[in-house]
C-alpha positions as CSV (number, residue, x, y, z in Angstrom):
1,M,90.6,-77.5,31.8
2,M,90.8,-79.8,34.6
3,K,88.4,-79.5,37.3
4,L,90.1,-78.3,40.7
5,K,89.5,-81.0,43.2
6,E,88.3,-79.6,47.0
7,P,91.0,-80.1,49.4
8,A,90.3,-82.4,52.3
9,F,90.5,-79.5,55.0
10,T,91.3,-81.8,57.7
11,L,92.8,-80.5,60.5
12,G,95.6,-80.9,63.2
13,V,96.2,-78.7,66.1
14,E,99.4,-78.7,68.2
15,E,99.8,-76.6,71.5
16,E,102.7,-76.0,73.4
17,Y,102.2,-75.5,77.2
18,L,104.6,-74.1,80.1
19,L,104.9,-76.3,83.2
20,V,104.7,-74.2,86.6
21,D,105.0,-75.6,90.0
22,L,101.9,-75.0,92.3
23,E,103.7,-73.7,95.1
24,T,106.4,-71.0,93.6
25,R,104.3,-70.5,90.2
26,D,107.8,-70.4,88.4
27,L,108.4,-72.6,85.9
28,V,109.5,-76.3,86.7
29,S,113.0,-76.4,85.1
30,D,113.7,-80.1,85.5
31,P,110.5,-82.2,85.9
32,P,111.2,-86.2,86.2
33,A,110.9,-88.4,83.3
34,S,107.8,-90.0,84.9
35,F,105.7,-87.2,84.1
36,L,106.3,-87.2,80.5
37,E,105.8,-90.8,80.4
38,A,102.5,-90.7,82.4
39,C,101.2,-88.0,80.0
40,D,102.4,-89.9,76.9
41,Q,100.8,-93.2,78.2
42,R,97.4,-91.7,79.2
43,S,97.2,-89.6,75.8
44,G,98.0,-92.3,73.4
45,Q,101.4,-90.8,72.5
46,H,100.1,-87.3,71.7
47,V,102.0,-85.2,74.1
48,S,106.1,-84.7,73.5
49,P,108.8,-82.9,75.1
50,E,109.8,-79.5,73.5
51,L,113.1,-77.5,73.3
52,M,112.8,-76.5,77.0
53,R,112.0,-79.2,79.8
54,S,109.7,-76.9,81.3
55,Q,107.4,-77.0,78.4
56,I,105.6,-79.9,76.4
57,E,103.8,-80.0,73.3
58,I,100.4,-81.9,72.5
59,G,99.2,-82.8,69.2
60,T,95.8,-84.1,68.1
61,G,95.6,-86.6,65.4
62,I,94.0,-86.1,62.0
63,C,90.7,-84.6,62.6
64,M,87.9,-84.5,59.9
65,N,86.6,-81.0,61.5
66,V,86.8,-78.3,63.9
67,K,84.5,-79.9,66.3
68,A,86.5,-83.2,66.2
69,A,89.4,-81.0,67.0
70,K,88.2,-79.4,69.9
71,Q,87.0,-82.2,71.6
72,E,90.8,-84.0,71.1
73,V,92.4,-80.6,72.3
74,K,90.4,-80.6,75.2
75,M,90.7,-83.9,76.2
76,L,94.7,-83.5,75.8
77,R,94.7,-80.2,77.9
78,R,92.7,-82.2,80.5
79,I,95.2,-85.3,80.4
80,V,98.1,-83.0,80.9
81,A,96.5,-81.1,83.6
82,E,95.8,-84.2,85.4
83,V,99.0,-85.7,85.3
84,A,100.6,-82.2,86.5
85,V,98.7,-82.0,89.4
86,E,99.8,-85.4,90.5
87,H,103.3,-84.1,90.6
88,G,102.3,-80.5,92.0
89,Y,102.6,-78.9,88.7
90,A,100.1,-77.2,86.5
91,P,100.4,-76.3,82.5
92,L,99.7,-72.8,81.4
93,A,98.3,-72.4,77.7
94,V,100.4,-69.2,77.3
95,S,103.0,-68.0,75.1
96,T,105.4,-66.6,77.7
97,H,105.5,-67.1,81.6
98,P,104.8,-63.8,83.2
99,F,108.1,-63.9,85.6
100,A,110.5,-66.8,84.7
101,K,114.1,-66.3,83.6
102,W,115.0,-68.2,80.6
103,L,118.8,-68.3,81.9
104,T,117.7,-70.8,84.7
105,Q,115.7,-73.2,82.2
106,K,117.4,-76.8,81.3
107,Q,117.2,-77.8,77.8
108,T,115.8,-81.4,76.4
109,E,118.6,-83.4,75.5
110,K,117.3,-84.7,72.0
111,A,119.9,-84.5,69.1
112,R,117.5,-82.0,67.2
113,Y,117.4,-79.6,70.0
114,M,121.2,-79.7,70.7
115,D,121.9,-79.3,67.3
116,L,119.7,-76.3,67.1
117,T,121.4,-74.9,70.3
118,R,124.7,-75.4,69.0
119,E,124.0,-73.5,65.8
120,M,121.8,-70.5,66.8
121,Q,123.6,-70.1,70.2
122,A,121.9,-67.4,72.7
123,T,119.0,-67.0,69.9
124,A,118.0,-70.6,70.5
125,R,118.8,-70.8,74.6
126,R,116.2,-68.0,75.0
127,L,113.5,-69.9,73.5
128,L,111.3,-69.7,76.5
129,I,108.2,-69.4,74.3
130,S,105.2,-71.4,73.2
131,G,103.1,-71.3,70.0
132,M,99.8,-72.8,68.5
133,H,100.3,-74.7,64.9
134,V,97.5,-75.6,63.0
135,H,97.7,-77.9,59.9
136,V,95.1,-77.8,57.3
137,G,94.8,-81.0,54.5
138,I,95.5,-79.6,51.4
139,E,96.9,-82.7,49.0
140,D,97.4,-80.7,45.8
141,R,101.1,-79.2,46.4
142,E,100.5,-76.5,43.7
143,L,97.5,-75.4,45.3
144,R,99.1,-75.5,48.9
145,I,101.8,-73.2,47.5
146,D,99.4,-70.6,46.0
147,L,97.0,-70.4,49.0
148,M,100.2,-69.8,51.4
149,N,100.9,-66.8,49.1
150,Q,97.3,-65.7,49.4
151,L,96.7,-66.6,53.2
152,S,99.8,-64.4,54.1
153,Y,97.5,-61.4,54.0
154,F,95.5,-62.7,57.1
155,L,98.4,-63.9,59.5
156,P,98.4,-60.4,61.3
157,H,94.7,-60.9,62.0
158,L,95.2,-64.4,63.5
159,L,98.1,-63.2,65.5
160,A,96.1,-60.2,66.6
161,L,93.0,-62.4,67.9
162,S,95.7,-64.9,69.6
163,C,98.1,-62.8,71.8
164,S,99.0,-64.1,75.0
165,S,102.5,-62.9,75.8
166,P,102.8,-59.4,77.4
167,F,105.4,-60.1,79.8
168,W,108.8,-61.4,79.8
169,E,110.8,-61.9,83.0
170,G,108.6,-59.8,85.0
171,E,108.4,-57.0,83.0
172,D,105.4,-55.3,81.0
173,T,107.0,-55.3,77.7
174,G,104.1,-53.1,76.2
175,L,103.8,-55.7,73.4
176,K,100.8,-58.0,73.5
177,S,102.8,-60.7,71.6
178,Y,106.6,-60.3,72.9
179,R,107.0,-64.1,71.8
180,L,107.6,-63.0,67.9
181,T,110.4,-60.6,69.0
182,V,112.3,-63.9,70.4
183,F,111.3,-66.0,67.8
184,D,112.3,-63.7,65.0
185,A,115.8,-63.3,66.3
186,L,116.3,-67.0,64.5
187,P,116.7,-67.2,60.6
188,R,114.3,-68.4,58.4
189,T,111.3,-66.9,60.4
190,G,108.9,-64.2,59.8
191,L,106.4,-63.9,56.7
192,P,106.7,-66.5,54.3
193,A,108.5,-66.0,50.8
194,Q,106.0,-66.0,47.8
195,F,106.6,-68.6,45.0
196,A,105.0,-69.2,41.6
197,S,104.9,-72.7,41.8
198,Y,105.8,-75.8,44.4
199,G,108.6,-76.7,42.1
200,E,110.1,-73.0,42.8
201,Y,109.5,-73.5,46.4
202,E,111.4,-76.9,46.4
203,R,114.4,-75.3,44.3
204,H,114.8,-72.8,47.1
205,V,114.7,-75.4,49.8
206,S,117.2,-77.3,47.7
207,I,119.8,-74.6,47.8
208,L,120.0,-74.2,51.4
209,V,120.0,-78.2,52.0
210,D,122.8,-78.7,49.3
211,A,124.8,-75.8,50.9
212,G,124.6,-77.8,54.0
213,I,122.8,-74.9,56.2
214,I,119.5,-77.0,56.8
215,D,118.8,-80.8,56.6
216,D,115.4,-80.2,55.3
217,A,112.5,-77.9,55.1
218,S,111.5,-78.5,58.6
219,K,114.3,-75.8,59.7
220,I,112.1,-73.2,57.6
221,W,110.2,-71.6,60.7
222,W,107.8,-69.2,58.7
223,D,104.8,-67.8,60.3
224,L,103.3,-70.2,57.4
225,R,104.8,-73.0,55.5
226,P,104.0,-76.2,53.8
227,S,104.6,-79.0,56.4
228,A,107.6,-80.9,55.7
229,R,106.0,-84.2,57.0
230,F,102.3,-83.9,55.9
231,P,100.3,-82.9,53.0
232,T,99.1,-79.7,54.8
233,L,99.6,-75.9,55.1
234,E,100.9,-75.2,58.6
235,T,99.9,-72.0,60.2
236,R,102.4,-70.9,63.0
237,I,102.2,-67.3,63.7
238,M,99.8,-67.5,66.5
239,D,100.3,-67.2,70.3
240,V,98.8,-70.0,72.5
241,C,95.2,-69.3,73.7
242,S,94.5,-69.7,77.0
243,N,90.8,-69.9,76.7
244,V,90.5,-73.1,74.7
245,N,87.2,-71.9,73.2
246,H,89.1,-68.9,71.6
247,A,91.9,-71.3,70.5
248,M,89.2,-73.4,68.3
249,S,87.8,-70.3,67.1
250,L,90.9,-69.5,65.7
251,V,91.3,-72.8,64.1
252,A,88.1,-72.4,62.5
253,L,89.0,-69.2,61.3
254,N,92.2,-70.4,59.6
255,V,90.6,-73.2,57.8
256,C,87.6,-71.2,56.7
257,L,89.9,-68.6,55.4
258,L,91.5,-71.4,53.5
259,R,88.3,-72.6,51.9
260,M,87.6,-69.1,51.1
261,L,90.5,-68.4,48.8
262,Y,90.1,-72.2,47.7
263,R,86.6,-70.9,46.3
264,L,88.1,-67.7,44.8
265,R,90.6,-69.9,42.8
266,R,87.8,-72.2,41.9
267,D,85.9,-69.4,40.5
268,N,88.9,-68.0,38.5
269,Q,89.2,-65.3,41.3
270,R,92.0,-64.5,43.9
271,W,93.0,-62.4,46.8
272,R,94.9,-59.5,45.8
273,M,98.6,-59.8,46.8
274,Y,100.5,-57.1,48.8
275,S,104.1,-56.7,49.5
276,S,105.6,-58.3,52.5
277,M,106.6,-54.8,53.5
278,L,102.9,-53.9,53.9
279,V,101.8,-57.2,55.4
280,S,104.5,-56.8,57.8
281,E,103.4,-53.5,59.1
282,N,100.1,-55.0,60.1
283,R,102.1,-57.9,61.7
284,W,103.8,-55.3,63.9
285,R,100.5,-53.8,64.9
286,A,99.0,-57.0,65.9
287,M,102.1,-57.7,68.2
288,R,102.1,-54.2,69.5
289,Y,98.5,-53.5,70.1
290,S,96.4,-57.0,69.5
291,C,93.1,-56.0,68.5
292,E,93.2,-52.6,70.2
293,E,94.4,-49.7,67.3
294,G,93.1,-51.5,64.4
295,M,95.1,-52.4,61.2
296,I,95.7,-51.1,57.6
297,D,93.2,-51.7,54.9
298,F,95.6,-51.4,52.2
299,A,92.7,-50.9,49.6
300,K,91.4,-48.0,51.4
301,G,94.8,-46.7,52.7
302,E,93.8,-46.0,56.2
303,V,94.1,-47.6,59.6
304,V,90.3,-49.4,60.4
305,P,89.0,-50.6,63.7
306,F,89.7,-54.3,64.3
307,K,86.0,-54.7,65.2
308,D,85.1,-53.8,61.8
309,L,87.8,-55.8,60.1
310,L,86.7,-58.7,62.3
311,E,82.9,-58.4,61.3
312,E,84.3,-58.3,57.7
313,L,86.3,-61.5,58.0
314,I,83.2,-63.3,59.4
315,E,81.1,-62.4,56.7
316,F,83.9,-63.4,54.1
317,V,83.8,-67.0,55.6
318,R,80.1,-67.4,56.5
319,E,79.5,-70.0,53.6
320,D,82.7,-71.7,54.7
321,A,81.7,-72.0,58.2
322,E,78.4,-73.4,57.2
323,A,80.0,-76.1,54.8
324,L,82.7,-77.0,57.4
325,E,80.2,-77.0,60.2
326,C,81.8,-74.6,62.4
327,V,79.6,-71.4,62.7
328,E,79.2,-71.5,66.4
329,E,83.1,-71.5,66.6
330,I,83.2,-68.4,64.0
331,N,80.8,-66.5,65.8
332,G,83.0,-67.3,68.8
333,L,85.7,-64.8,67.5
334,K,83.6,-61.9,68.8
335,D,83.8,-63.1,72.4
336,I,87.7,-62.5,71.8
337,L,87.0,-58.6,71.2
338,V,84.2,-58.5,73.9
339,N,86.1,-60.0,76.8
340,G,89.4,-59.7,75.7
341,N,92.3,-62.3,74.7
342,S,94.8,-63.6,77.2
343,A,97.4,-60.8,76.9
344,Q,94.5,-58.3,77.7
345,R,93.4,-60.3,80.6
346,Q,96.8,-60.8,81.9
347,L,97.4,-57.1,82.0
348,A,94.0,-56.2,83.6
349,I,94.9,-58.8,86.3
350,F,98.3,-57.1,86.8
351,E,97.2,-53.7,87.1
352,S,94.1,-54.6,89.5
353,G,96.5,-56.4,91.7
354,R,98.7,-53.0,91.8
355,E,95.8,-51.0,92.2
356,A,94.9,-53.1,95.4
357,G,98.6,-52.3,96.8
358,K,100.2,-55.5,95.7
359,T,104.1,-55.3,94.6
360,D,104.6,-56.3,90.9
361,P,105.9,-59.9,91.8
362,E,102.7,-60.4,93.7
363,A,100.5,-58.9,91.0
364,L,102.2,-61.3,88.5
365,I,101.5,-64.6,90.8
366,D,97.9,-63.4,90.4
367,V,98.3,-63.4,86.6
368,V,99.7,-66.9,86.9
369,D,96.6,-68.2,89.1
370,W,94.5,-66.9,86.5
371,L,96.4,-68.9,83.4
372,I,96.4,-72.0,85.7
373,K,92.6,-71.9,85.9
374,E,91.8,-70.5,82.3
375,T,94.1,-73.1,80.6
376,V,91.5,-75.8,81.7
377,A,88.3,-73.7,82.6
378,E,86.3,-74.9,79.6
379,C,87.9,-78.5,79.0
380,N,85.1,-80.8,80.8
381,S,82.5,-79.5,78.1
382,E,81.8,-81.5,75.1
383,T,81.3,-78.8,72.9
């Protein structure tokens, strides 16, 4: 039997930010071209436009490890913030703006985005949401599909830790990740399908391409997918983390889980597969409760506190964190439970403002002010 070659486990991180006016704290619906040009120039072409003009995306180069990815993400957040303040703006690393209206936003006039809007209509026009995407280098196509099948189990856990979208158009939605309720209105979203081989995956994609439904696999927007452009597995389920260290802890967990699953396969083992019906239930619990109400342990048949699940996850990937030199980032996951993720912090600030006698709009301004600071709070340090 041919020995399975260990993947490179290189990393690429993409984050989408919302752009706010420092005076109104509302979104900048039509920033000048000079803003994006300056970001692009100073970053070495690592900043690009997004569907909405009030939104931009940063993307790292190919990073050899988590620490290199962390340094690059911090640098890119700093650059965007510096250019933004020169224009009277600020970036928010958050998946929904607390009170902005999607109807007042302007779309980027780019062929891909215009085609998307024509096809998807209102479901695309209301995509005032941001996410974090993590690419992990896995060169072998068959291994990529096999690991996609297995990693799906852990997608709700990654989402729960990342939640940053409790508000929508000034309303407390009652969900910690409202973003996915917006995104799931599009076709070809949600949990990925399971495939026996890369060839089977390609055949399914070809049916849609041949029928004229999609141009290529980049129009498949699952929570986890084989990248259409790179030899990577791309995790897309996570909200944007306002705290950059939390973001990089999740990047570390993402890549360590994949290495753990690779080790199982190398040793002729594998993670038990569960139906999408069951995994979808945990996905919903992550959207609704984040880390607060626990998730279903399918083997035990009961809801287990998220603290216990996280401790178990950290133990599962301990060997991998050591091998990938990201023990610090994996241990940093505990801070999310201790101090709260973005959604939990936003809600606490909102409630604190209301208790102090502020109106809902005033309390939401407090939330935006916190997001402005939190987006760059840890970005000047090298670690």
